[in-house]
mmCIF file of the N, C-alpha and C atoms, coordinates in Angstrom:
data_MODEL
# 
_entry.id   MODEL 
# 
loop_
_atom_site.group_PDB 
_atom_site.id 
_atom_site.type_symbol 
_atom_site.label_atom_id 
_atom_site.label_alt_id 
_atom_site.label_comp_id 
_atom_site.label_asym_id 
_atom_site.label_entity_id 
_atom_site.label_seq_id 
_atom_site.pdbx_PDB_ins_code 
_atom_site.Cartn_x 
_atom_site.Cartn_y 
_atom_site.Cartn_z 
_atom_site.occupancy 
_atom_site.B_iso_or_equiv 
_atom_site.pdbx_formal_charge 
_atom_site.auth_seq_id 
_atom_site.auth_comp_id 
_atom_site.auth_asym_id 
_atom_site.auth_atom_id 
_atom_site.pdbx_PDB_model_num 
ATOM 1   N N  . MET A 1 1  ? -14.806 3.250   -6.635  1.00 0.00 ? 1  MET A N  1 
ATOM 2   C CA . MET A 1 1  ? -13.473 3.563   -6.183  1.00 0.00 ? 1  MET A CA 1 
ATOM 3   C C  . MET A 1 1  ? -12.476 2.588   -6.798  1.00 0.00 ? 1  MET A C  1 
ATOM 4   N N  . ALA A 1 2  ? -11.349 3.099   -7.251  1.00 0.00 ? 2  ALA A N  1 
ATOM 5   C CA . ALA A 1 2  ? -10.303 2.278   -7.860  1.00 0.00 ? 2  ALA A CA 1 
ATOM 6   C C  . ALA A 1 2  ? -9.475  1.592   -6.779  1.00 0.00 ? 2  ALA A C  1 
ATOM 7   N N  . LYS A 1 3  ? -9.062  0.366   -7.085  1.00 0.00 ? 3  LYS A N  1 
ATOM 8   C CA . LYS A 1 3  ? -8.228  -0.371  -6.149  1.00 0.00 ? 3  LYS A CA 1 
ATOM 9   C C  . LYS A 1 3  ? -7.174  -1.135  -6.927  1.00 0.00 ? 3  LYS A C  1 
ATOM 10  N N  . VAL A 1 4  ? -5.930  -1.061  -6.457  1.00 0.00 ? 4  VAL A N  1 
ATOM 11  C CA . VAL A 1 4  ? -4.811  -1.750  -7.088  1.00 0.00 ? 4  VAL A CA 1 
ATOM 12  C C  . VAL A 1 4  ? -4.221  -2.731  -6.086  1.00 0.00 ? 4  VAL A C  1 
ATOM 13  N N  . ASN A 1 5  ? -3.998  -3.969  -6.531  1.00 0.00 ? 5  ASN A N  1 
ATOM 14  C CA . ASN A 1 5  ? -3.346  -4.994  -5.716  1.00 0.00 ? 5  ASN A CA 1 
ATOM 15  C C  . ASN A 1 5  ? -2.300  -5.696  -6.551  1.00 0.00 ? 5  ASN A C  1 
ATOM 16  N N  . PHE A 1 6  ? -1.300  -6.238  -5.883  1.00 0.00 ? 6  PHE A N  1 
ATOM 17  C CA . PHE A 1 6  ? -0.257  -7.010  -6.554  1.00 0.00 ? 6  PHE A CA 1 
ATOM 18  C C  . PHE A 1 6  ? -0.249  -8.418  -5.981  1.00 0.00 ? 6  PHE A C  1 
ATOM 19  N N  . TYR A 1 7  ? -0.200  -9.401  -6.875  1.00 0.00 ? 7  TYR A N  1 
ATOM 20  C CA . TYR A 1 7  ? -0.174  -10.801 -6.470  1.00 0.00 ? 7  TYR A CA 1 
ATOM 21  C C  . TYR A 1 7  ? 0.833   -11.549 -7.335  1.00 0.00 ? 7  TYR A C  1 
ATOM 22  N N  . LEU A 1 8  ? 1.313   -12.655 -6.808  1.00 0.00 ? 8  LEU A N  1 
ATOM 23  C CA . LEU A 1 8  ? 2.217   -13.505 -7.574  1.00 0.00 ? 8  LEU A CA 1 
ATOM 24  C C  . LEU A 1 8  ? 1.415   -14.481 -8.422  1.00 0.00 ? 8  LEU A C  1 
ATOM 25  N N  . LYS A 1 9  ? 1.937   -14.775 -9.604  1.00 0.00 ? 9  LYS A N  1 
ATOM 26  C CA . LYS A 1 9  ? 1.255   -15.724 -10.488 1.00 0.00 ? 9  LYS A CA 1 
ATOM 27  C C  . LYS A 1 9  ? 1.170   -17.089 -9.818  1.00 0.00 ? 9  LYS A C  1 
ATOM 28  N N  . GLU A 1 10 ? 2.278   -17.535 -9.232  1.00 0.00 ? 10 GLU A N  1 
ATOM 29  C CA . GLU A 1 10 ? 2.321   -18.834 -8.558  1.00 0.00 ? 10 GLU A CA 1 
ATOM 30  C C  . GLU A 1 10 ? 2.908   -18.629 -7.167  1.00 0.00 ? 10 GLU A C  1 
ATOM 31  N N  . SER A 1 11 ? 2.044   -18.434 -6.196  1.00 0.00 ? 11 SER A N  1 
ATOM 32  C CA . SER A 1 11 ? 2.501   -18.093 -4.848  1.00 0.00 ? 11 SER A CA 1 
ATOM 33  C C  . SER A 1 11 ? 3.240   -19.224 -4.140  1.00 0.00 ? 11 SER A C  1 
ATOM 34  N N  . ASN A 1 12 ? 3.143   -20.448 -4.639  1.00 0.00 ? 12 ASN A N  1 
ATOM 35  C CA . ASN A 1 12 ? 3.830   -21.591 -4.022  1.00 0.00 ? 12 ASN A CA 1 
ATOM 36  C C  . ASN A 1 12 ? 5.031   -22.065 -4.831  1.00 0.00 ? 12 ASN A C  1 
ATOM 37  N N  . ALA A 1 13 ? 5.436   -21.293 -5.831  1.00 0.00 ? 13 ALA A N  1 
ATOM 38  C CA . ALA A 1 13 ? 6.555   -21.686 -6.687  1.00 0.00 ? 13 ALA A CA 1 
ATOM 39  C C  . ALA A 1 13 ? 7.865   -21.719 -5.900  1.00 0.00 ? 13 ALA A C  1 
ATOM 40  N N  . LYS A 1 14 ? 8.778   -22.543 -6.338  1.00 0.00 ? 14 LYS A N  1 
ATOM 41  C CA . LYS A 1 14 ? 10.118  -22.618 -5.730  1.00 0.00 ? 14 LYS A CA 1 
ATOM 42  C C  . LYS A 1 14 ? 11.104  -21.709 -6.457  1.00 0.00 ? 14 LYS A C  1 
ATOM 43  N N  . THR A 1 15 ? 10.722  -21.268 -7.652  1.00 0.00 ? 15 THR A N  1 
ATOM 44  C CA . THR A 1 15 ? 11.570  -20.386 -8.452  1.00 0.00 ? 15 THR A CA 1 
ATOM 45  C C  . THR A 1 15 ? 10.819  -19.086 -8.725  1.00 0.00 ? 15 THR A C  1 
ATOM 46  N N  . ASP A 1 16 ? 11.451  -18.199 -9.466  1.00 0.00 ? 16 ASP A N  1 
ATOM 47  C CA . ASP A 1 16 ? 10.830  -16.907 -9.765  1.00 0.00 ? 16 ASP A CA 1 
ATOM 48  C C  . ASP A 1 16 ? 9.486   -17.077 -10.466 1.00 0.00 ? 16 ASP A C  1 
ATOM 49  N N  . THR A 1 17 ? 8.556   -16.190 -10.115 1.00 0.00 ? 17 THR A N  1 
ATOM 50  C CA . THR A 1 17 ? 7.232   -16.165 -10.723 1.00 0.00 ? 17 THR A CA 1 
ATOM 51  C C  . THR A 1 17 ? 6.839   -14.715 -10.979 1.00 0.00 ? 17 THR A C  1 
ATOM 52  N N  . LEU A 1 18 ? 5.954   -14.495 -11.925 1.00 0.00 ? 18 LEU A N  1 
ATOM 53  C CA . LEU A 1 18 ? 5.546   -13.144 -12.292 1.00 0.00 ? 18 LEU A CA 1 
ATOM 54  C C  . LEU A 1 18 ? 4.780   -12.430 -11.188 1.00 0.00 ? 18 LEU A C  1 
ATOM 55  N N  . ILE A 1 19 ? 4.958   -11.110 -11.144 1.00 0.00 ? 19 ILE A N  1 
ATOM 56  C CA . ILE A 1 19 ? 4.156   -10.259 -10.273 1.00 0.00 ? 19 ILE A CA 1 
ATOM 57  C C  . ILE A 1 19 ? 3.063   -9.648  -11.143 1.00 0.00 ? 19 ILE A C  1 
ATOM 58  N N  . TYR A 1 20 ? 1.807   -9.857  -10.746 1.00 0.00 ? 20 TYR A N  1 
ATOM 59  C CA . TYR A 1 20 ? 0.668   -9.309  -11.469 1.00 0.00 ? 20 TYR A CA 1 
ATOM 60  C C  . TYR A 1 20 ? 0.073   -8.122  -10.732 1.00 0.00 ? 20 TYR A C  1 
ATOM 61  N N  . LEU A 1 21 ? -0.404  -7.155  -11.496 1.00 0.00 ? 21 LEU A N  1 
ATOM 62  C CA . LEU A 1 21 ? -1.167  -6.033  -10.972 1.00 0.00 ? 21 LEU A CA 1 
ATOM 63  C C  . LEU A 1 21 ? -2.627  -6.322  -11.268 1.00 0.00 ? 21 LEU A C  1 
ATOM 64  N N  . TYR A 1 22 ? -3.458  -6.284  -10.241 1.00 0.00 ? 22 TYR A N  1 
ATOM 65  C CA . TYR A 1 22 ? -4.911  -6.413  -10.401 1.00 0.00 ? 22 TYR A CA 1 
ATOM 66  C C  . TYR A 1 22 ? -5.522  -5.047  -10.148 1.00 0.00 ? 22 TYR A C  1 
ATOM 67  N N  . PHE A 1 23 ? -6.307  -4.582  -11.107 1.00 0.00 ? 23 PHE A N  1 
ATOM 68  C CA . PHE A 1 23 ? -6.930  -3.264  -11.014 1.00 0.00 ? 23 PHE A CA 1 
ATOM 69  C C  . PHE A 1 23 ? -8.436  -3.428  -11.029 1.00 0.00 ? 23 PHE A C  1 
ATOM 70  N N  . SER A 1 24 ? -9.104  -2.918  -9.992  1.00 0.00 ? 24 SER A N  1 
ATOM 71  C CA . SER A 1 24 ? -10.560 -3.001  -9.884  1.00 0.00 ? 24 SER A CA 1 
ATOM 72  C C  . SER A 1 24 ? -11.151 -1.599  -9.888  1.00 0.00 ? 24 SER A C  1 
ATOM 73  N N  . TYR A 1 25 ? -12.227 -1.437  -10.669 1.00 0.00 ? 25 TYR A N  1 
ATOM 74  C CA . TYR A 1 25 ? -12.901 -0.142  -10.739 1.00 0.00 ? 25 TYR A CA 1 
ATOM 75  C C  . TYR A 1 25 ? -14.334 -0.359  -11.193 1.00 0.00 ? 25 TYR A C  1 
ATOM 76  N N  . ASN A 1 26 ? -15.276 0.158   -10.426 1.00 0.00 ? 26 ASN A N  1 
ATOM 77  C CA . ASN A 1 26 ? -16.708 0.050   -10.753 1.00 0.00 ? 26 ASN A CA 1 
ATOM 78  C C  . ASN A 1 26 ? -17.136 -1.382  -11.070 1.00 0.00 ? 26 ASN A C  1 
ATOM 79  N N  . GLY A 1 27 ? -16.649 -2.327  -10.285 1.00 0.00 ? 27 GLY A N  1 
ATOM 80  C CA . GLY A 1 27 ? -17.040 -3.719  -10.476 1.00 0.00 ? 27 GLY A CA 1 
ATOM 81  C C  . GLY A 1 27 ? -16.297 -4.447  -11.580 1.00 0.00 ? 27 GLY A C  1 
ATOM 82  N N  . ASN A 1 28 ? -15.430 -3.762  -12.296 1.00 0.00 ? 28 ASN A N  1 
ATOM 83  C CA . ASN A 1 28 ? -14.624 -4.389  -13.343 1.00 0.00 ? 28 ASN A CA 1 
ATOM 84  C C  . ASN A 1 28 ? -13.232 -4.667  -12.805 1.00 0.00 ? 28 ASN A C  1 
ATOM 85  N N  . ARG A 1 29 ? -12.641 -5.755  -13.258 1.00 0.00 ? 29 ARG A N  1 
ATOM 86  C CA . ARG A 1 29 ? -11.313 -6.135  -12.786 1.00 0.00 ? 29 ARG A CA 1 
ATOM 87  C C  . ARG A 1 29 ? -10.463 -6.548  -13.971 1.00 0.00 ? 29 ARG A C  1 
ATOM 88  N N  . ILE A 1 30 ? -9.264  -6.001  -14.021 1.00 0.00 ? 30 ILE A N  1 
ATOM 89  C CA . ILE A 1 30 ? -8.319  -6.398  -15.066 1.00 0.00 ? 30 ILE A CA 1 
ATOM 90  C C  . ILE A 1 30 ? -7.003  -6.791  -14.425 1.00 0.00 ? 30 ILE A C  1 
ATOM 91  N N  . LYS A 1 31 ? -6.260  -7.607  -15.139 1.00 0.00 ? 31 LYS A N  1 
ATOM 92  C CA . LYS A 1 31 ? -4.994  -8.125  -14.639 1.00 0.00 ? 31 LYS A CA 1 
ATOM 93  C C  . LYS A 1 31 ? -3.904  -7.796  -15.649 1.00 0.00 ? 31 LYS A C  1 
ATOM 94  N N  . TYR A 1 32 ? -2.803  -7.235  -15.152 1.00 0.00 ? 32 TYR A N  1 
ATOM 95  C CA . TYR A 1 32 ? -1.637  -6.924  -15.978 1.00 0.00 ? 32 TYR A CA 1 
ATOM 96  C C  . TYR A 1 32 ? -0.428  -7.658  -15.423 1.00 0.00 ? 32 TYR A C  1 
ATOM 97  N N  . SER A 1 33 ? 0.434   -8.113  -16.287 1.00 0.00 ? 33 SER A N  1 
ATOM 98  C CA . SER A 1 33 ? 1.733   -8.590  -15.845 1.00 0.00 ? 33 SER A CA 1 
ATOM 99  C C  . SER A 1 33 ? 2.643   -7.373  -15.722 1.00 0.00 ? 33 SER A C  1 
ATOM 100 N N  . THR A 1 34 ? 3.344   -7.265  -14.609 1.00 0.00 ? 34 THR A N  1 
ATOM 101 C CA . THR A 1 34 ? 4.280   -6.151  -14.439 1.00 0.00 ? 34 THR A CA 1 
ATOM 102 C C  . THR A 1 34 ? 5.570   -6.397  -15.214 1.00 0.00 ? 34 THR A C  1 
ATOM 103 N N  . GLY A 1 35 ? 5.787   -7.639  -15.630 1.00 0.00 ? 35 GLY A N  1 
ATOM 104 C CA . GLY A 1 35 ? 7.028   -7.997  -16.306 1.00 0.00 ? 35 GLY A CA 1 
ATOM 105 C C  . GLY A 1 35 ? 8.149   -8.320  -15.330 1.00 0.00 ? 35 GLY A C  1 
ATOM 106 N N  . GLU A 1 36 ? 7.886   -8.131  -14.044 1.00 0.00 ? 36 GLU A N  1 
ATOM 107 C CA . GLU A 1 36 ? 8.873   -8.417  -13.002 1.00 0.00 ? 36 GLU A CA 1 
ATOM 108 C C  . GLU A 1 36 ? 8.608   -9.791  -12.408 1.00 0.00 ? 36 GLU A C  1 
ATOM 109 N N  . THR A 1 37 ? 9.674   -10.443 -11.973 1.00 0.00 ? 37 THR A N  1 
ATOM 110 C CA . THR A 1 37 ? 9.540   -11.742 -11.322 1.00 0.00 ? 37 THR A CA 1 
ATOM 111 C C  . THR A 1 37 ? 10.233  -11.712 -9.964  1.00 0.00 ? 37 THR A C  1 
ATOM 112 N N  . ILE A 1 38 ? 9.788   -12.604 -9.089  1.00 0.00 ? 38 ILE A N  1 
ATOM 113 C CA . ILE A 1 38 ? 10.363  -12.715 -7.750  1.00 0.00 ? 38 ILE A CA 1 
ATOM 114 C C  . ILE A 1 38 ? 10.108  -14.130 -7.239  1.00 0.00 ? 38 ILE A C  1 
ATOM 115 N N  . THR A 1 39 ? 11.007  -14.627 -6.406  1.00 0.00 ? 39 THR A N  1 
ATOM 116 C CA . THR A 1 39 ? 10.788  -15.898 -5.722  1.00 0.00 ? 39 THR A CA 1 
ATOM 117 C C  . THR A 1 39 ? 9.796   -15.654 -4.579  1.00 0.00 ? 39 THR A C  1 
ATOM 118 N N  . PRO A 1 40 ? 8.752   -16.448 -4.459  1.00 0.00 ? 40 PRO A N  1 
ATOM 119 C CA . PRO A 1 40 ? 7.740   -16.207 -3.427  1.00 0.00 ? 40 PRO A CA 1 
ATOM 120 C C  . PRO A 1 40 ? 8.287   -16.010 -2.014  1.00 0.00 ? 40 PRO A C  1 
ATOM 121 N N  . LYS A 1 41 ? 9.389   -16.671 -1.671  1.00 0.00 ? 41 LYS A N  1 
ATOM 122 C CA . LYS A 1 41 ? 9.931   -16.498 -0.317  1.00 0.00 ? 41 LYS A CA 1 
ATOM 123 C C  . LYS A 1 41 ? 10.455  -15.071 -0.098  1.00 0.00 ? 41 LYS A C  1 
ATOM 124 N N  . ASN A 1 42 ? 10.666  -14.326 -1.189  1.00 0.00 ? 42 ASN A N  1 
ATOM 125 C CA . ASN A 1 42 ? 11.147  -12.943 -1.103  1.00 0.00 ? 42 ASN A CA 1 
ATOM 126 C C  . ASN A 1 42 ? 10.023  -11.919 -1.248  1.00 0.00 ? 42 ASN A C  1 
ATOM 127 N N  . TRP A 1 43 ? 8.779   -12.386 -1.218  1.00 0.00 ? 43 TRP A N  1 
ATOM 128 C CA . TRP A 1 43 ? 7.607   -11.526 -1.405  1.00 0.00 ? 43 TRP A CA 1 
ATOM 129 C C  . TRP A 1 43 ? 6.863   -11.386 -0.083  1.00 0.00 ? 43 TRP A C  1 
ATOM 130 N N  . ASN A 1 44 ? 6.491   -10.159 0.263   1.00 0.00 ? 44 ASN A N  1 
ATOM 131 C CA . ASN A 1 44 ? 5.682   -9.905  1.452   1.00 0.00 ? 44 ASN A CA 1 
ATOM 132 C C  . ASN A 1 44 ? 4.245   -9.721  0.984   1.00 0.00 ? 44 ASN A C  1 
ATOM 133 N N  . SER A 1 45 ? 3.425   -10.753 1.155   1.00 0.00 ? 45 SER A N  1 
ATOM 134 C CA . SER A 1 45 ? 2.056   -10.706 0.637   1.00 0.00 ? 45 SER A CA 1 
ATOM 135 C C  . SER A 1 45 ? 1.170   -9.740  1.420   1.00 0.00 ? 45 SER A C  1 
ATOM 136 N N  . GLU A 1 46 ? 1.526   -9.428  2.662   1.00 0.00 ? 46 GLU A N  1 
ATOM 137 C CA . GLU A 1 46 ? 0.722   -8.486  3.446   1.00 0.00 ? 46 GLU A CA 1 
ATOM 138 C C  . GLU A 1 46 ? 0.787   -7.074  2.880   1.00 0.00 ? 46 GLU A C  1 
ATOM 139 N N  . ILE A 1 47 ? 1.988   -6.645  2.498   1.00 0.00 ? 47 ILE A N  1 
ATOM 140 C CA . ILE A 1 47 ? 2.131   -5.296  1.946   1.00 0.00 ? 47 ILE A CA 1 
ATOM 141 C C  . ILE A 1 47 ? 2.246   -5.315  0.418   1.00 0.00 ? 47 ILE A C  1 
ATOM 142 N N  . GLN A 1 48 ? 2.236   -6.518  -0.156  1.00 0.00 ? 48 GLN A N  1 
ATOM 143 C CA . GLN A 1 48 ? 2.272   -6.721  -1.604  1.00 0.00 ? 48 GLN A CA 1 
ATOM 144 C C  . GLN A 1 48 ? 3.488   -6.057  -2.241  1.00 0.00 ? 48 GLN A C  1 
ATOM 145 N N  . ARG A 1 49 ? 4.640   -6.306  -1.639  1.00 0.00 ? 49 ARG A N  1 
ATOM 146 C CA . ARG A 1 49 ? 5.906   -5.762  -2.129  1.00 0.00 ? 49 ARG A CA 1 
ATOM 147 C C  . ARG A 1 49 ? 7.022   -6.776  -1.874  1.00 0.00 ? 49 ARG A C  1 
ATOM 148 N N  . VAL A 1 50 ? 8.149   -6.566  -2.573  1.00 0.00 ? 50 VAL A N  1 
ATOM 149 C CA . VAL A 1 50 ? 9.336   -7.385  -2.370  1.00 0.00 ? 50 VAL A CA 1 
ATOM 150 C C  . VAL A 1 50 ? 9.922   -7.040  -0.998  1.00 0.00 ? 50 VAL A C  1 
ATOM 151 N N  . LYS A 1 51 ? 10.373  -8.048  -0.278  1.00 0.00 ? 51 LYS A N  1 
ATOM 152 C CA . LYS A 1 51 ? 10.976  -7.822  1.035   1.00 0.00 ? 51 LYS A CA 1 
ATOM 153 C C  . LYS A 1 51 ? 12.192  -6.911  0.896   1.00 0.00 ? 51 LYS A C  1 
ATOM 154 N N  . LYS A 1 52 ? 12.334  -5.980  1.809   1.00 0.00 ? 52 LYS A N  1 
ATOM 155 C CA . LYS A 1 52 ? 13.405  -4.982  1.734   1.00 0.00 ? 52 LYS A CA 1 
ATOM 156 C C  . LYS A 1 52 ? 14.798  -5.584  1.825   1.00 0.00 ? 52 LYS A C  1 
ATOM 157 N N  . SER A 1 53 ? 14.922  -6.770  2.389   1.00 0.00 ? 53 SER A N  1 
ATOM 158 C CA . SER A 1 53 ? 16.223  -7.412  2.538   1.00 0.00 ? 53 SER A CA 1 
ATOM 159 C C  . SER A 1 53 ? 16.746  -8.003  1.225   1.00 0.00 ? 53 SER A C  1 
ATOM 160 N N  . VAL A 1 54 ? 15.923  -8.033  0.193   1.00 0.00 ? 54 VAL A N  1 
ATOM 161 C CA . VAL A 1 54 ? 16.284  -8.639  -1.090  1.00 0.00 ? 54 VAL A CA 1 
ATOM 162 C C  . VAL A 1 54 ? 17.009  -7.623  -1.974  1.00 0.00 ? 54 VAL A C  1 
ATOM 163 N N  . LYS A 1 55 ? 18.113  -8.066  -2.572  1.00 0.00 ? 55 LYS A N  1 
ATOM 164 C CA . LYS A 1 55 ? 18.858  -7.195  -3.485  1.00 0.00 ? 55 LYS A CA 1 
ATOM 165 C C  . LYS A 1 55 ? 17.956  -6.795  -4.653  1.00 0.00 ? 55 LYS A C  1 
ATOM 166 N N  . GLY A 1 56 ? 17.901  -5.496  -4.953  1.00 0.00 ? 56 GLY A N  1 
ATOM 167 C CA . GLY A 1 56 ? 17.084  -4.991  -6.049  1.00 0.00 ? 56 GLY A CA 1 
ATOM 168 C C  . GLY A 1 56 ? 15.651  -4.686  -5.648  1.00 0.00 ? 56 GLY A C  1 
ATOM 169 N N  . SER A 1 57 ? 15.325  -4.881  -4.373  1.00 0.00 ? 57 SER A N  1 
ATOM 170 C CA . SER A 1 57 ? 13.945  -4.668  -3.933  1.00 0.00 ? 57 SER A CA 1 
ATOM 171 C C  . SER A 1 57 ? 13.511  -3.212  -4.091  1.00 0.00 ? 57 SER A C  1 
ATOM 172 N N  . PHE A 1 58 ? 14.428  -2.276  -3.858  1.00 0.00 ? 58 PHE A N  1 
ATOM 173 C CA . PHE A 1 58 ? 14.059  -0.862  -3.967  1.00 0.00 ? 58 PHE A CA 1 
ATOM 174 C C  . PHE A 1 58 ? 13.563  -0.543  -5.371  1.00 0.00 ? 58 PHE A C  1 
ATOM 175 N N  . GLU A 1 59 ? 14.270  -1.020  -6.380  1.00 0.00 ? 59 GLU A N  1 
ATOM 176 C CA . GLU A 1 59 ? 13.898  -0.742  -7.767  1.00 0.00 ? 59 GLU A CA 1 
ATOM 177 C C  . GLU A 1 59 ? 12.556  -1.374  -8.133  1.00 0.00 ? 59 GLU A C  1 
ATOM 178 N N  . ILE A 1 60 ? 12.360  -2.633  -7.743  1.00 0.00 ? 60 ILE A N  1 
ATOM 179 C CA . ILE A 1 60 ? 11.098  -3.304  -8.078  1.00 0.00 ? 60 ILE A CA 1 
ATOM 180 C C  . ILE A 1 60 ? 9.942   -2.662  -7.323  1.00 0.00 ? 60 ILE A C  1 
ATOM 181 N N  . ASN A 1 61 ? 10.131  -2.384  -6.036  1.00 0.00 ? 61 ASN A N  1 
ATOM 182 C CA . ASN A 1 61 ? 9.057   -1.768  -5.249  1.00 0.00 ? 61 ASN A CA 1 
ATOM 183 C C  . ASN A 1 61 ? 8.736   -0.373  -5.758  1.00 0.00 ? 61 ASN A C  1 
ATOM 184 N N  . ASN A 1 62 ? 9.748   0.351   -6.201  1.00 0.00 ? 62 ASN A N  1 
ATOM 185 C CA . ASN A 1 62 ? 9.528   1.674   -6.785  1.00 0.00 ? 62 ASN A CA 1 
ATOM 186 C C  . ASN A 1 62 ? 8.681   1.559   -8.060  1.00 0.00 ? 62 ASN A C  1 
ATOM 187 N N  . LEU A 1 63 ? 8.969   0.569   -8.887  1.00 0.00 ? 63 LEU A N  1 
ATOM 188 C CA . LEU A 1 63 ? 8.180   0.327   -10.096 1.00 0.00 ? 63 LEU A CA 1 
ATOM 189 C C  . LEU A 1 63 ? 6.725   0.014   -9.720  1.00 0.00 ? 63 LEU A C  1 
ATOM 190 N N  . LEU A 1 64 ? 6.529   -0.848  -8.725  1.00 0.00 ? 64 LEU A N  1 
ATOM 191 C CA . LEU A 1 64 ? 5.175   -1.203  -8.304  1.00 0.00 ? 64 LEU A CA 1 
ATOM 192 C C  . LEU A 1 64 ? 4.445   0.024   -7.770  1.00 0.00 ? 64 LEU A C  1 
ATOM 193 N N  . ASP A 1 65 ? 5.136   0.864   -7.001  1.00 0.00 ? 65 ASP A N  1 
ATOM 194 C CA . ASP A 1 65 ? 4.537   2.105   -6.496  1.00 0.00 ? 65 ASP A CA 1 
ATOM 195 C C  . ASP A 1 65 ? 4.101   3.005   -7.643  1.00 0.00 ? 65 ASP A C  1 
ATOM 196 N N  . ASN A 1 66 ? 4.963   3.137   -8.648  1.00 0.00 ? 66 ASN A N  1 
ATOM 197 C CA . ASN A 1 66 ? 4.648   3.985   -9.803  1.00 0.00 ? 66 ASN A CA 1 
ATOM 198 C C  . ASN A 1 66 ? 3.469   3.430   -10.602 1.00 0.00 ? 66 ASN A C  1 
ATOM 199 N N  . LEU A 1 67 ? 3.417   2.123   -10.776 1.00 0.00 ? 67 LEU A N  1 
ATOM 200 C CA . LEU A 1 67 ? 2.283   1.506   -11.477 1.00 0.00 ? 67 LEU A CA 1 
ATOM 201 C C  . LEU A 1 67 ? 0.988   1.743   -10.713 1.00 0.00 ? 67 LEU A C  1 
ATOM 202 N N  . GLU A 1 68 ? 1.045   1.605   -9.402  1.00 0.00 ? 68 GLU A N  1 
ATOM 203 C CA . GLU A 1 68 ? -0.149  1.813   -8.577  1.00 0.00 ? 68 GLU A CA 1 
ATOM 204 C C  . GLU A 1 68 ? -0.643  3.253   -8.691  1.00 0.00 ? 68 GLU A C  1 
ATOM 205 N N  . ARG A 1 69 ? 0.272   4.207   -8.577  1.00 0.00 ? 69 ARG A N  1 
ATOM 206 C CA . ARG A 1 69 ? -0.111  5.621   -8.697  1.00 0.00 ? 69 ARG A CA 1 
ATOM 207 C C  . ARG A 1 69 ? -0.662  5.930   -10.076 1.00 0.00 ? 69 ARG A C  1 
ATOM 208 N N  . SER A 1 70 ? -0.052  5.374   -11.099 1.00 0.00 ? 70 SER A N  1 
ATOM 209 C CA . SER A 1 70 ? -0.483  5.615   -12.478 1.00 0.00 ? 70 SER A CA 1 
ATOM 210 C C  . SER A 1 70 ? -1.902  5.116   -12.708 1.00 0.00 ? 70 SER A C  1 
ATOM 211 N N  . GLU A 1 71 ? -2.209  3.917   -12.223 1.00 0.00 ? 71 GLU A N  1 
ATOM 212 C CA . GLU A 1 71 ? -3.552  3.360   -12.398 1.00 0.00 ? 71 GLU A CA 1 
ATOM 213 C C  . GLU A 1 71 ? -4.579  4.151   -11.613 1.00 0.00 ? 71 GLU A C  1 
ATOM 214 N N  . GLU A 1 72 ? -4.229  4.581   -10.415 1.00 0.00 ? 72 GLU A N  1 
ATOM 215 C CA . GLU A 1 72 ? -5.173  5.360   -9.607  1.00 0.00 ? 72 GLU A CA 1 
ATOM 216 C C  . GLU A 1 72 ? -5.416  6.728   -10.226 1.00 0.00 ? 72 GLU A C  1 
ATOM 217 N N  . ARG A 1 73 ? -4.375  7.328   -10.786 1.00 0.00 ? 73 ARG A N  1 
ATOM 218 C CA . ARG A 1 73 ? -4.529  8.653   -11.436 1.00 0.00 ? 73 ARG A CA 1 
ATOM 219 C C  . ARG A 1 73 ? -5.396  8.543   -12.663 1.00 0.00 ? 73 ARG A C  1 
ATOM 220 N N  . ARG A 1 74 ? -5.302  7.429   -13.362 1.00 0.00 ? 74 ARG A N  1 
ATOM 221 C CA . ARG A 1 74 ? -6.049  7.234   -14.598 1.00 0.00 ? 74 ARG A CA 1 
ATOM 222 C C  . ARG A 1 74 ? -7.550  7.391   -14.378 1.00 0.00 ? 74 ARG A C  1 
ATOM 223 N N  . VAL A 1 75 ? -8.024  6.975   -13.214 1.00 0.00 ? 75 VAL A N  1 
ATOM 224 C CA . VAL A 1 75 ? -9.458  7.065   -12.943 1.00 0.00 ? 75 VAL A CA 1 
ATOM 225 C C  . VAL A 1 75 ? -9.779  8.159   -11.928 1.00 0.00 ? 75 VAL A C  1 
ATOM 226 N N  . GLY A 1 76 ? -8.760  8.908   -11.528 1.00 0.00 ? 76 GLY A N  1 
ATOM 227 C CA . GLY A 1 76 ? -8.988  10.058  -10.655 1.00 0.00 ? 76 GLY A CA 1 
ATOM 228 C C  . GLY A 1 76 ? -9.339  9.716   -9.227  1.00 0.00 ? 76 GLY A C  1 
ATOM 229 N N  . LYS A 1 77 ? -8.639  8.764   -8.649  1.00 0.00 ? 77 LYS A N  1 
ATOM 230 C CA . LYS A 1 77 ? -8.905  8.375   -7.258  1.00 0.00 ? 77 LYS A CA 1 
ATOM 231 C C  . LYS A 1 77 ? -8.679  9.507   -6.306  1.00 0.00 ? 77 LYS A C  1 
# 
């Protein structure tokens, strides 16, 4: 079964850090940089998305949603 997760490159950073996509399938795991950055205090690690109160969060979260769907479709989840 395919699984997609998003994590910050440096979860304790004081400034913006990259958001990574981790994709797991059949015991294999790959990591992609989404190209997006966020300050860790503006990241909700439980839902793996930018906090809704942050300006621009809708656009970044929409991108993350699309990346997640794209990776899951690739392997036919």
